[in-house]
Structures are given as structure tokens and as C-alpha cells.
C-alpha positions as CSV (number, residue, x, y, z in Angstrom):
1,M,-41.0,101.2,18.3
2,E,-42.7,101.9,21.1
3,V,-46.0,102.1,23.5
4,F,-49.3,101.1,24.4
5,V,-53.6,100.2,23.6
6,S,-56.8,100.3,24.3
7,R,-59.3,99.3,27.0
8,A,-62.8,99.8,26.8
9,V,-64.1,102.1,30.3
10,S,-67.3,103.7,30.7
11,R,-65.7,106.4,32.3
12,P,-62.4,108.3,31.8
13,R,-59.3,106.9,32.9
14,S,-57.0,107.0,34.2
15,G,-42.8,104.1,21.4
16,Y,-28.6,96.6,11.7
17,R,-25.9,95.5,10.9
18,A,-22.5,95.3,8.5
19,L,-22.6,98.5,6.7
20,S,-19.1,100.7,6.0
21,R,-19.3,104.5,7.2
22,K,-20.2,105.8,3.8
23,S,-23.6,103.3,3.6
24,V,-24.9,104.5,6.6
25,A,-23.8,108.2,5.5
26,Y,-26.1,107.4,2.5
27,V,-29.0,106.0,4.2
28,A,-29.3,106.9,7.6
29,G,-31.2,109.8,6.9
30,A,-33.8,107.4,5.9
31,A,-33.8,104.8,7.8
32,L,-33.6,105.8,11.4
33,A,-36.5,107.3,11.8
34,A,-38.5,104.1,12.0
35,P,-37.4,102.2,15.5
36,L,-37.0,106.3,17.5
37,V,-40.5,106.3,17.6
38,L,-43.3,104.5,18.9
39,T,-44.3,100.9,16.6
40,G,-47.4,100.9,14.7
41,A,-49.6,103.7,13.2
42,A,-52.8,104.5,14.5
43,H,-55.9,105.7,12.3
44,A,-58.6,107.6,13.3
45,T,-61.8,106.0,13.3
46,A,-65.6,108.0,13.0
47,A,-66.2,106.0,16.4
48,E,-62.7,107.4,17.8
49,T,-63.3,111.2,16.9
50,S,-67.1,110.6,18.2
51,Q,-65.0,110.7,21.6
52,Y,-62.9,113.8,21.1
53,T,-61.6,116.6,18.8
54,V,-58.1,117.3,18.1
55,T,-56.8,121.2,17.9
56,P,-53.5,121.9,16.5
57,L,-51.8,124.6,18.2
58,K,-48.6,126.9,18.0
59,F,-46.8,128.4,21.0
60,T,-44.1,130.3,21.3
61,I,-41.6,129.6,24.2
62,Q,-38.6,131.1,25.4
63,A,-35.9,128.1,25.6
64,G,-31.5,127.9,25.0
65,G,-31.7,132.1,24.4
66,R,-33.7,131.3,21.4
67,S,-37.5,132.1,20.9
68,C,-39.0,129.1,19.8
69,T,-42.2,127.9,18.1
70,V,-43.6,124.3,19.3
71,D,-46.3,122.6,17.3
72,A,-49.0,120.6,18.9
73,D,-52.0,119.0,19.1
74,L,-54.5,119.3,21.8
75,Y,-56.9,116.0,22.2
76,R,-60.0,117.0,24.4
77,P,-62.2,114.0,25.1
78,A,-66.2,114.3,25.1
79,G,-67.9,115.9,27.8
80,A,-64.4,117.6,29.9
81,D,-65.1,121.4,30.4
82,A,-64.6,123.6,33.4
83,Q,-66.8,121.6,35.7
84,H,-66.0,118.5,34.4
85,P,-62.3,118.3,34.0
86,A,-60.1,115.2,33.7
87,P,-56.4,114.5,33.8
88,A,-53.7,115.2,31.3
89,V,-51.2,113.2,29.2
90,L,-48.1,115.3,27.7
91,A,-46.1,113.6,24.7
92,T,-43.6,113.8,22.4
93,N,-42.0,112.1,19.5
94,G,-38.8,110.0,19.0
95,F,-35.5,111.0,17.6
96,G,-36.7,111.8,13.9
97,G,-40.1,112.2,14.2
98,S,-42.9,114.7,15.0
99,K,-46.5,114.6,17.0
100,S,-47.4,113.3,13.2
101,D,-46.0,110.6,13.2
102,G,-48.1,107.4,13.8
103,S,-46.6,106.3,16.9
104,T,-46.9,110.1,18.4
105,D,-50.1,110.7,17.5
106,A,-51.2,107.5,18.7
107,I,-50.5,108.5,22.2
108,G,-53.3,111.6,22.1
109,K,-55.7,109.5,20.4
110,A,-55.5,106.3,22.3
111,F,-55.6,108.5,25.7
112,A,-58.3,110.7,24.7
113,S,-60.4,107.9,24.1
114,R,-59.9,106.9,27.5
115,G,-61.2,109.9,28.9
116,Y,-57.6,111.9,29.5
117,V,-57.1,115.8,27.8
118,G,-53.5,114.7,25.0
119,L,-51.4,116.8,24.3
120,V,-49.3,116.0,21.6
121,Y,-46.3,118.5,20.3
122,S,-43.4,118.1,17.9
123,G,-39.5,118.0,20.7
124,L,-37.8,121.1,19.6
125,G,-35.8,121.1,16.4
126,F,-38.6,118.5,14.8
127,G,-41.5,118.4,12.6
128,K,-42.7,122.2,12.6
129,S,-41.4,123.0,15.5
130,G,-38.6,125.7,15.8
131,C,-35.0,125.7,17.3
132,L,-32.1,123.5,17.5
133,I,-31.7,120.1,18.7
134,T,-30.4,119.8,22.0
135,L,-30.5,116.1,23.4
136,D,-33.7,116.6,25.8
137,D,-31.4,119.1,27.9
138,P,-33.6,119.9,31.1
139,A,-32.6,123.7,30.6
140,I,-33.8,123.5,26.9
141,D,-36.3,120.9,26.2
142,G,-37.2,120.4,29.3
143,K,-38.2,124.0,29.8
144,A,-40.0,124.4,26.4
145,A,-42.6,120.8,28.0
146,A,-43.0,123.1,31.2
147,G,-44.7,126.1,29.2
148,L,-46.8,123.4,27.8
149,I,-47.3,122.2,31.7
150,D,-48.5,125.9,31.8
151,F,-51.1,126.0,29.4
152,L,-52.5,122.9,30.6
153,A,-52.6,124.6,34.1
154,G,-55.2,127.8,32.3
155,T,-51.8,130.0,33.2
156,R,-51.2,131.0,29.8
157,A,-52.8,130.5,26.3
158,A,-51.7,129.0,22.7
159,D,-51.0,131.6,20.2
160,D,-53.8,131.6,19.1
161,G,-55.7,132.5,22.2
162,T,-56.9,128.9,23.0
163,R,-57.5,127.7,26.6
164,A,-57.6,125.1,28.0
165,D,-59.9,125.4,31.7
166,Y,-60.9,121.7,32.0
167,V,-58.2,119.8,32.9
168,T,-58.2,118.9,36.7
169,R,-56.1,120.6,39.1
170,D,-54.3,119.7,42.2
171,G,-53.5,123.9,42.7
172,E,-53.8,126.6,41.9
173,G,-51.9,126.8,38.1
174,D,-50.3,123.1,38.5
175,P,-52.6,120.6,36.4
176,R,-52.6,117.1,37.3
177,V,-50.1,115.9,34.3
178,G,-48.0,112.5,33.1
179,M,-46.0,112.2,30.8
180,I,-45.4,108.6,28.6
181,G,-43.3,108.3,25.5
182,G,-40.0,106.0,23.8
183,S,-36.1,106.9,22.9
184,Y,-35.9,110.6,23.0
185,G,-39.5,111.0,24.2
186,G,-38.5,109.1,27.4
187,A,-35.7,111.0,28.2
188,V,-37.3,114.9,28.0
189,Q,-39.7,113.2,30.7
190,M,-37.2,113.1,33.1
191,A,-35.6,116.3,31.8
192,T,-39.3,117.8,32.2
193,A,-40.0,116.5,35.9
194,A,-36.6,117.6,37.0
195,V,-37.5,121.1,36.5
196,D,-41.4,121.3,36.8
197,H,-42.4,119.6,39.6
198,R,-46.1,119.8,38.3
199,V,-45.4,116.5,36.5
200,D,-47.6,114.1,38.3
201,A,-46.6,110.7,36.6
202,L,-43.9,109.1,33.9
203,V,-43.5,106.3,31.7
204,P,-41.0,106.7,30.2
205,L,-39.9,103.5,27.1
206,I,-36.3,102.7,26.0
207,T,-34.3,105.4,26.6
208,W,-30.8,106.3,28.3
209,N,-29.4,106.7,31.8
210,D,-25.8,108.1,30.5
211,L,-26.0,109.7,26.8
212,A,-22.0,109.1,27.1
213,Y,-22.2,105.3,27.7
214,A,-25.1,104.9,25.0
215,L,-23.0,106.4,22.3
216,A,-19.2,105.3,23.7
217,P,-20.0,102.9,26.0
218,N,-17.3,101.7,28.5
219,N,-18.5,98.8,30.3
220,A,-15.1,98.7,33.0
221,G,-13.8,101.1,35.5
222,T,-17.7,102.3,35.7
223,R,-18.4,104.9,39.1
224,K,-21.7,105.2,38.9
225,G,-24.6,102.7,37.2
226,V,-23.4,102.7,33.6
227,S,-20.3,105.9,33.6
228,S,-17.1,105.4,33.7
229,D,-14.8,108.4,33.6
230,T,-12.3,106.0,31.1
231,A,-13.4,107.2,27.4
232,G,-15.6,104.4,25.4
233,V,-15.7,102.6,22.3
234,F,-17.2,104.8,19.6
235,K,-20.6,103.4,18.8
236,W,-20.2,104.7,15.2
237,Q,-23.5,103.3,13.2
238,W,-25.7,104.5,15.9
239,T,-24.4,108.2,16.6
240,N,-23.6,109.4,12.8
241,G,-27.0,107.6,11.9
242,F,-28.7,110.3,14.4
243,Y,-26.0,112.8,13.4
244,L,-26.7,112.7,9.6
245,L,-30.9,112.7,10.1
246,G,-30.9,116.1,12.6
247,E,-28.8,117.4,10.2
248,G,-31.0,116.3,7.5
249,Q,-34.3,118.3,9.5
250,T,-34.2,121.3,6.4
251,I,-35.0,118.5,4.2
252,L,-37.0,116.0,5.8
253,N,-39.7,118.6,7.4
254,A,-38.7,121.4,4.6
255,S,-38.8,124.0,7.1
256,L,-36.8,127.1,6.4
257,D,-37.4,128.4,10.2
258,P,-34.6,130.5,11.5
259,S,-34.4,129.3,15.0
260,R,-33.6,126.1,13.6
261,F,-30.5,126.8,12.3
262,G,-27.1,127.0,13.7
263,S,-23.7,127.7,12.1
264,L,-22.2,126.0,9.0
265,T,-20.4,123.3,10.3
266,C,-23.4,122.6,12.7
267,L,-26.8,123.3,11.1
268,H,-29.1,121.7,13.2
269,F,-27.8,120.7,16.9
270,A,-26.2,122.7,19.6
271,P,-22.7,123.1,19.6
272,Q,-21.6,121.3,21.9
273,A,-23.4,118.2,20.1
274,C,-21.9,118.8,16.8
275,D,-18.3,119.1,18.8
276,T,-19.0,115.5,20.7
277,I,-19.4,113.6,17.7
278,R,-16.5,115.2,15.3
279,L,-14.3,113.9,18.8
280,L,-15.9,110.6,18.6
281,N,-14.9,110.4,14.7
282,S,-11.6,111.4,15.2
283,G,-10.7,108.4,17.0
284,R,-8.3,110.6,19.5
285,Y,-9.5,111.5,22.8
286,P,-6.7,113.7,24.8
287,A,-7.9,114.0,28.3
288,D,-9.1,118.0,28.7
289,R,-11.1,117.4,25.7
290,T,-12.6,114.0,26.8
291,A,-13.6,115.2,29.8
292,A,-15.6,118.2,28.2
293,M,-17.0,115.8,25.9
294,L,-18.3,113.2,28.9
295,D,-19.7,116.6,30.5
296,Y,-21.6,117.6,28.4
297,A,-22.9,114.2,27.5
298,R,-23.5,114.1,30.9
299,S,-25.9,117.1,31.4
300,V,-28.2,116.2,29.4
301,S,-29.2,112.6,30.7
302,P,-30.7,112.1,33.0
303,V,-27.6,110.4,35.2
304,D,-27.0,114.1,35.8
305,Y,-30.4,115.5,37.6
306,L,-32.2,112.6,38.4
307,S,-31.9,113.7,42.3
308,R,-34.6,116.6,40.8
309,V,-37.3,113.7,39.6
310,K,-39.9,113.0,42.2
311,A,-42.5,111.8,40.0
312,P,-43.7,108.5,40.4
313,T,-41.7,106.7,37.7
314,L,-42.6,103.4,35.9
315,L,-39.5,102.3,33.5
316,V,-40.6,100.5,30.4
317,Q,-36.7,98.9,28.5
318,G,-36.3,96.8,25.4
319,Q,-34.2,93.5,26.2
320,A,-33.5,94.1,22.3
321,D,-31.7,97.1,21.8
322,S,-28.0,97.7,21.1
323,L,-28.9,101.8,21.6
324,F,-30.0,102.1,25.0
325,N,-29.7,98.7,26.9
326,L,-31.7,96.9,29.8
327,N,-28.7,98.3,32.3
328,E,-29.2,101.7,31.5
329,A,-32.9,101.2,32.7
330,T,-31.3,99.6,35.6
331,A,-29.2,102.3,36.7
332,T,-32.2,105.1,36.4
333,Y,-33.9,102.3,38.7
334,R,-31.5,101.8,41.3
335,I,-31.1,105.9,41.5
336,L,-34.4,106.7,42.0
337,K,-35.3,103.7,44.7
338,A,-32.0,105.0,46.3
339,Q,-33.6,108.5,46.9
340,G,-37.3,107.3,47.3
341,T,-38.7,107.7,44.4
342,T,-41.6,105.8,43.7
343,T,-40.4,103.4,41.0
344,K,-41.0,100.1,38.8
345,M,-39.6,98.5,35.9
346,I,-40.4,96.5,33.1
347,W,-38.3,94.7,30.8
348,Q,-40.4,94.0,27.8
349,A,-39.0,92.3,24.6
350,W,-38.9,94.8,22.0
351,G,-36.9,98.1,21.7
352,H,-34.6,99.8,19.2
353,S,-33.2,96.7,17.2
354,G,-36.8,94.9,17.2
355,G,-37.9,92.1,19.1
356,Q,-41.6,92.6,19.0
357,A,-43.0,89.7,20.6
358,P,-46.6,88.5,20.5
359,G,-48.9,90.1,22.5
360,E,-46.9,92.6,23.7
361,L,-47.5,96.5,24.3
362,D,-48.0,98.2,20.5
363,L,-50.4,101.3,20.6
364,G,-51.2,101.3,16.8
365,K,-52.8,98.4,17.2
366,G,-54.9,99.2,20.6
367,N,-53.7,96.7,22.8
368,L,-53.5,98.2,26.2
369,E,-55.8,96.9,27.8
370,T,-54.9,93.4,26.4
371,S,-51.1,93.5,26.8
372,Y,-49.5,93.4,29.8
373,V,-47.2,96.4,29.8
374,G,-50.6,98.3,28.4
375,Q,-52.3,97.4,31.1
376,R,-49.2,98.5,33.9
377,V,-49.3,102.0,32.2
378,L,-53.2,101.9,32.6
379,A,-52.7,101.2,36.5
380,W,-50.0,103.7,36.8
381,F,-51.8,106.6,35.6
382,D,-55.1,105.2,37.8
383,R,-53.2,105.4,40.5
384,Y,-51.0,108.8,40.1
385,L,-53.1,110.7,37.6
386,Q,-57.1,109.2,38.3
387,H,-56.2,109.1,42.2
388,E,-57.6,106.0,42.6
389,K,-55.3,105.0,45.6
390,N,-56.6,101.2,46.4
391,T,-55.0,100.7,42.2
392,D,-52.7,97.7,42.3
393,T,-49.7,99.2,40.2
394,G,-48.2,95.7,40.0
395,P,-44.4,94.0,41.0
396,E,-41.8,96.0,41.4
397,F,-39.8,94.1,38.9
398,A,-41.0,92.5,35.7
399,Y,-39.5,90.6,32.6
400,Y,-40.8,89.1,29.5
401,R,-39.7,85.6,29.0
402,D,-39.8,83.6,26.0
403,W,-39.8,80.7,26.6
404,K,-42.9,80.5,29.0
405,S,-46.1,82.1,28.8
406,G,-46.5,85.9,30.0
407,Y,-44.4,87.4,32.3
408,G,-42.3,86.5,35.2
409,T,-41.9,89.2,38.9
410,A,-39.7,89.8,41.0
411,A,-38.9,92.1,43.9
412,A,-35.7,94.0,42.5
413,V,-33.4,92.9,39.8
414,P,-31.7,89.6,40.2
415,G,-28.2,89.7,41.9
416,L,-25.6,87.8,40.4
417,S,-25.9,84.2,42.0
418,Q,-23.0,81.6,40.2
419,K,-19.2,81.9,39.4
420,M,-17.8,80.4,36.5
421,Y,-14.0,80.0,36.3
422,L,-11.7,80.6,33.1
423,S,-9.5,77.6,32.5
424,G,-6.5,77.5,30.6
425,D,-7.6,75.0,28.6
426,G,-10.5,76.8,27.7
427,K,-13.6,75.3,29.5
428,L,-15.6,77.5,31.6
429,V,-15.5,75.3,35.2
430,D,-17.5,75.7,37.7
431,N,-14.9,75.0,40.5
432,R,-11.7,77.2,40.7
433,S,-9.8,73.5,41.7
434,K,-10.8,72.1,38.0
435,V,-9.4,75.5,36.1
436,T,-5.9,74.4,34.4
437,R,-3.0,76.1,34.2
438,G,-2.6,78.0,30.7
439,S,-2.3,80.9,28.6
440,R,-3.9,81.6,25.3
441,Q,-3.5,84.3,22.9
442,Y,-5.4,86.3,20.6
443,A,-4.8,89.7,18.1
444,N,-6.5,92.3,16.4
445,W,-6.5,93.0,12.9
446,L,-7.0,96.6,11.2
447,V,-10.2,95.9,10.3
448,P,-13.2,94.3,12.3
449,T,-13.2,90.5,12.6
450,S,-16.2,90.0,14.5
451,H,-19.5,90.9,13.9
452,S,-23.0,91.3,16.6
453,E,-25.1,93.8,14.8
454,S,-25.2,96.5,12.0
455,S,-27.1,99.1,13.2
456,L,-28.9,100.2,10.3
457,A,-28.9,97.4,7.6
458,G,-32.5,96.0,9.2
459,L,-34.0,98.8,9.0
460,I,-33.8,99.6,4.9
461,G,-34.2,95.9,3.8
462,L,-30.2,95.1,3.8
463,P,-29.3,91.2,4.7
464,D,-27.6,91.1,8.4
465,P,-25.3,88.5,8.6
466,E,-25.1,86.1,11.6
467,P,-22.5,87.2,14.8
468,Y,-19.2,85.8,14.0
469,D,-15.8,86.0,15.5
470,I,-12.5,84.9,12.9
471,K,-9.6,83.0,14.6
472,G,-7.1,83.9,16.2
473,T,-8.6,87.4,17.2
474,Y,-10.7,86.1,20.1
475,L,-10.7,83.9,22.7
476,G,-13.7,81.5,24.4
477,W,-14.6,79.8,27.2
478,S,-17.4,76.7,27.1
479,S,-18.6,75.5,30.0
480,A,-19.9,71.6,29.5
481,P,-23.9,70.7,28.6
482,L,-25.8,71.8,30.7
483,T,-27.8,68.6,32.2
484,S,-31.3,70.6,32.9
485,A,-32.5,74.3,32.0
486,V,-30.6,77.4,33.4
487,D,-32.5,80.7,33.1
488,V,-30.2,83.7,33.4
489,V,-32.0,87.3,34.0
490,G,-29.8,90.2,34.7
491,A,-26.6,91.9,33.6
492,P,-23.6,89.0,33.8
493,K,-19.9,90.5,35.1
494,A,-16.5,89.3,34.3
495,T,-13.6,89.8,36.4
496,L,-10.4,89.6,33.8
497,K,-6.9,91.0,34.0
498,V,-5.1,90.8,30.6
499,V,-1.7,90.3,29.0
500,S,-0.8,93.5,26.8
501,P,2.7,94.8,27.1
502,K,2.5,96.8,23.1
503,T,-0.7,98.4,25.1
504,E,1.1,98.8,28.5
505,R,4.2,100.9,27.1
506,V,1.8,103.3,25.2
507,Q,-1.8,103.5,27.5
508,N,-0.3,106.6,29.4
509,S,-0.4,108.6,26.9
510,G,-2.7,111.1,27.8
511,D,-5.1,110.1,24.7
512,A,-7.4,107.5,26.0
513,A,-7.5,106.1,22.4
514,D,-4.0,104.2,23.3
515,K,-5.6,102.3,25.8
516,L,-6.3,98.5,24.8
517,V,-10.6,97.9,23.4
518,L,-12.3,94.2,23.5
519,F,-15.2,93.5,23.5
520,A,-17.0,91.0,26.0
521,K,-20.2,88.5,25.4
522,V,-21.6,85.3,25.8
523,Y,-22.9,82.9,23.3
524,D,-25.6,79.8,23.8
525,V,-24.0,77.2,21.5
526,A,-26.6,74.2,20.7
527,P,-25.5,70.5,20.6
528,D,-25.0,70.5,16.5
529,G,-22.4,73.9,17.2
530,T,-24.9,76.7,16.3
531,R,-24.1,79.8,18.3
532,T,-26.5,82.3,19.2
533,L,-25.7,85.6,20.6
534,V,-29.0,86.5,22.8
535,N,-30.3,90.1,21.5
536,R,-27.2,90.4,19.4
537,L,-25.3,92.4,22.5
538,V,-21.6,93.1,23.0
539,S,-19.8,94.6,26.0
540,P,-17.3,97.2,24.5
541,V,-14.4,98.2,27.2
542,R,-11.7,100.2,27.0
543,V,-9.4,99.0,29.7
544,P,-8.6,101.5,32.2
545,D,-5.2,99.7,33.0
546,V,-3.8,96.4,31.6
547,T,-1.5,95.8,34.6
548,R,-4.7,95.6,36.9
549,S,-7.2,93.0,37.1
550,F,-10.9,94.9,35.8
551,A,-14.7,94.0,35.9
552,V,-16.5,94.2,33.3
553,Q,-20.3,94.3,33.1
554,L,-22.0,92.5,30.4
555,P,-25.4,93.7,28.6
556,G,-28.8,92.5,30.6
557,I,-30.7,89.7,29.4
558,V,-33.1,87.3,30.0
559,H,-32.6,84.0,28.8
560,R,-33.2,80.3,29.2
561,Y,-30.3,77.9,28.3
562,E,-31.3,74.5,26.9
563,A,-30.2,71.6,28.6
564,G,-27.8,70.2,26.3
565,H,-26.4,73.6,25.5
566,R,-23.5,75.1,26.0
567,L,-22.7,78.9,27.5
568,E,-19.2,80.4,25.5
569,F,-17.5,83.3,27.0
570,V,-15.7,85.1,24.3
571,I,-13.2,88.3,24.8
572,A,-12.8,89.9,20.9
573,A,-10.6,92.2,19.6
574,S,-12.8,94.0,18.0
575,D,-16.6,94.7,16.6
576,S,-18.2,96.3,13.4
577,A,-20.6,98.5,15.3
578,Y,-17.9,99.9,17.4
579,S,-14.7,101.8,16.5
580,G,-11.4,99.6,17.8
581,N,-8.3,99.6,18.7
582,R,-5.5,102.0,17.3
583,G,-3.1,99.7,16.0
584,I,-2.2,95.8,16.8
585,K,-2.2,94.9,20.4
586,P,-1.9,91.2,20.9
587,V,-3.3,89.9,23.8
588,T,-2.2,87.1,26.3
589,V,-5.0,85.8,28.9
590,V,-3.0,83.3,31.8
591,S,-5.4,80.8,33.8
592,A,-4.0,79.0,37.3
593,P,-6.3,77.8,39.9
594,E,-5.6,80.4,42.3
595,D,-5.4,83.2,39.7
596,T,-8.2,83.3,36.7
597,G,-11.0,84.8,35.4
598,V,-14.1,84.5,36.6
599,L,-17.7,85.0,34.7
600,E,-20.7,85.7,37.0
601,L,-24.2,84.7,36.4
602,P,-27.6,86.2,38.0
603,V,-29.4,82.5,37.4
604,V,-32.8,82.1,38.4
605,G,-33.2,79.3,37.1
606,G,-31.4,75.8,37.4
607,R,-27.1,75.5,37.3
608,V,-24.4,75.7,35.1
609,E,-22.2,72.9,35.8
């Protein structure tokens, strides 16, 4: 799942579904590596290898109090020497990958064939690199990458004595270097730029803003971007899959490097990471332990250190991504823009949940010059690595749309532009005066009764049911059939108030697990009744206080609702991809013209009536 492609140049130029937890534990080690590394494999041809040489290197670097071996490959383009230096591109793998997987080494090949020096390495704890998995911690993973930048600067040698004196420099010890990569290989770019301001350009793809949100999102009570102070709803399939993949590294990589081992109860991760997994799986979230978990997860997340990132950043996020959704990239984008960091953003189709569209970026197919995102990446590096100051780096914001050829563009992410109201008769109406008085109720079961996706099934060839909700365990509000197509680009928002006496009695117990959990989503309902959940995305919520109204941020989408279709806003009691409520908690929603729930939509074309 991830990046870029090819462009002939004459000069150097500038990455599923309803399974039980036991099933996940059984298959995750084999399955998870696939979506977390960039798309197709890229095999070097004779023509390609004549354009560059590849030299395997080892570096011994101090990181996190340990001596770590970093396994890397150096791609040297033909003609690069001390008299004819070239800018460099530094990259590493997605979670579970290595420098040798088809998508990561494709970065080295793609950019070396375009005249860049490439240094591609296995991240700490992966492949043949040593040390623990520390989740792209700036103080550890960022510092390790900074050691590789020292090599590109010519101020240190590899363990075998190899030096690089052919990288363009902006000053003594300051190589001109950009970074690119996806998922785990995306966040490490920002971690590196936060601790080493020699980095000149970043292209993070499909990565996180706040790991606490990614693993246990709470889309209510957010105080900054996607971050909430109330414990979120555990995304157990993705999270446990990652954990099992990380703990299986000894088997997967046949490595007995002692620096990669922690303790018997936490083999390959930093201890705080294992503590986080255990707390999430426990289903109990006392205030003190929850605060410590949130603090740790955010300390290894861009949300914590973006203030130190100054390198021009081209963010690329996937629409089909239930792991790191569009809201995460939007949060990063807004922080960087607000502090004056040069930033632009693209919402491509594919992400960790699939969604590859024809003609989109695929490094394995060599389509850097012919894909929209590939062209934007090349232009970004032309401008900030080649210093071609007249290069047009493209619009501030671009988004893939499947209903029209090419990408749409805008000066900013579209804002909320239309309000819809939740009527007591189950209708979604465009005017408060149309709201009918009434109340409706649902209750959860002790097992999931709604389904969005199984995060792992598709990766191992298992069938995944279409999204569903069981009657009595959800409430829905439907619009009238649309008179014309309606285009939505951005993140909808709902303002809700619910009545749940059972929750009210226990929500202040000191354990966030006693608070009410619900899931908000918007379906596209065809004239024949077929319901489509766009990219299978839902908005998990742990309601901070059921006695007060609360705002719910829904996942960002790019979608056309066709004429004759209806929008259905749903509140469900559960979702099979997430943990749910503790005990049975009936919920009532009351509607009246003067006081009812509101759904706001970022409509860029048409109108819901």
C-alpha cells in the first residue's frame, strides 16, 4: 500500500473484517505486513541497474540507551561524485516491513534512477535492524534517522568505513535530504524532522497524527485536532494485529540480536507500548492509568512534536483507511499551516483498507510521471531538493473523486455548509421547522450487532460481510430522495443529546469504561434500498457526559450521493471492529423543533432537501 513511480528525464531530478479475537491472533502475524508497506513490488531491470549501484551497509547507532545496528542500502546514481553531487532521499519501511520489501526498496530504485542518492533502511526492530520497536519515537527512531543523515552529510562512516562525499550540501555537515514513505515510514519522517532540522522536505503517506486516536478513537470531546481527554473506543482488530506482528519479529526475521529483546512479557516493543496494549485489552480505563496511556501514545505521535517540524511537508492520506483516517491528516495539516510550516495535502483513494484506483500512484508500476500524486511528489522534490524555485508544487488541497476524471482541488479543506435535523419520525430534514416531536430508543446486546469491516479478513482472503445493523440496536434518520446529485468533501459533524439513565448512574465511577459508547455513520441508500457505508468508515464515541449535548466528528469522505438516493444518519450501539459498552445501556433520543440533533455536511455541490 504505498507510493510513487517513473518519469524519463535527461538530468537528475528532483506506501477486514468479521473475525473473532482468536482468529485475529492466529492470522495477524502473516497478514499485517501487506497493507503497511507501499503497493506493488518493483524489480530492478538491467537498464535500471545501469543507472545506479546498490551497496548494503550497516550502521551502529546509539538510540534509547541501546546500541542499535541499522541495516541499510545505499543507492548511488551513475555520475554522482564529489564534483557532481546529488540531493538525497531517505526512506524506511511500514510496520512489519524492511528495507528489502518490494515497496520500500522501490523508493531507492525509483529515486536513484532519477538522479537522487537513496538511503533506504530497515526501521528499528524490523528486518535486520536492531533494538526494540519504539513506535517512531522522535527521541529514538528520529535520532536513529538523524545518525543516517550524518552519513549523508559525510561526517560519519558506515561500519565498514564507507563514506558518502557525493550528496549535495547546504553547508558544512548539512546534506540536502528529503524523506518519503508510508504508514510507519510516514510518521518517522516527522519524528526525524522534529529532532534534525537538516531535513529539507517530507512526503508522509497514510500515517497518524495521534496514535491514541488511531488505536482507540473518541470522536467526542476533542480538544485539539482528533485528540480527546476521554478514553476512546478500542480498535481491537488493528491494534492486536500490530502487536502480534511486532512480537513475532524473531520468527519473521530469524533474528537473535539481543538488542531486539525486552522482557518475557514484552519481547520486542518498548515497555510502555506493551502497557498500552494490555490496558486497552483489559476493558478497564481508570483515570490515572488512562492518562498515562494517552500521554505515552501522544509522546510518539506528531501531535506532540509538530511544533518542531519546519521542513516543507506534502501530506498524502488515503480515503479508504480505517486505521489512519482523513481526519488525522487534516489535524496535522492544520497544525503545520497555523505555525507557518509550508504544507499541502492530497486525499488519494487508497489507504490501509484498500481502494487502489486506476492510474493512482503505484511505485511498483513506475508511474511517478503519469500519476497525479507521483507528479506532485516529483514537483515537491524538484522545488525543495533540486531548488528549482519556479516549480509549481500544485494546489493547497486536492482530492480523488471517483465520479469524475482526475482530482478536484480547493484552496482549503471544505468547511461545513449545510445543516440537517433529526426528526422524531426518523426523517432527516433540512429545516428545523420540519422536525416532528417524538422519541425513539435502542439498546445494545452483549455481542456486536453492527458491522462496518473486519480489518484483517480481506488480507488473508476471507469473506467480509457487507455492513449491517440489527433492528432494535440502532436508530436511523433518512433524508428524502435527492432531486440532484450531492457532493460531500470533508468531515461531517453531528451534535447530539441522548438519554441513558443507566449510564448516568455509573458514568462518574472513575473508570471510563462505564461511559456510554456509540457509533455514528452516514449511509448512501440507493432507490432499491441498498445501503453503502462509504469506505466502511464509522465514528466511535465514548460520550463524556450523557447529561449534556456533545459534538461528534465523523470520518472525512469524498463522495457523490446520486440523484434519487437518500442519506441515512445512523447511531448504532456497537461495531464488530471495536470494543463496546460495559453492560446493557438503553438509549433514548428525543426530538423537538426547538431542541433536536443536528447533522452538518461539507457539501461542495448540490443540496440535500
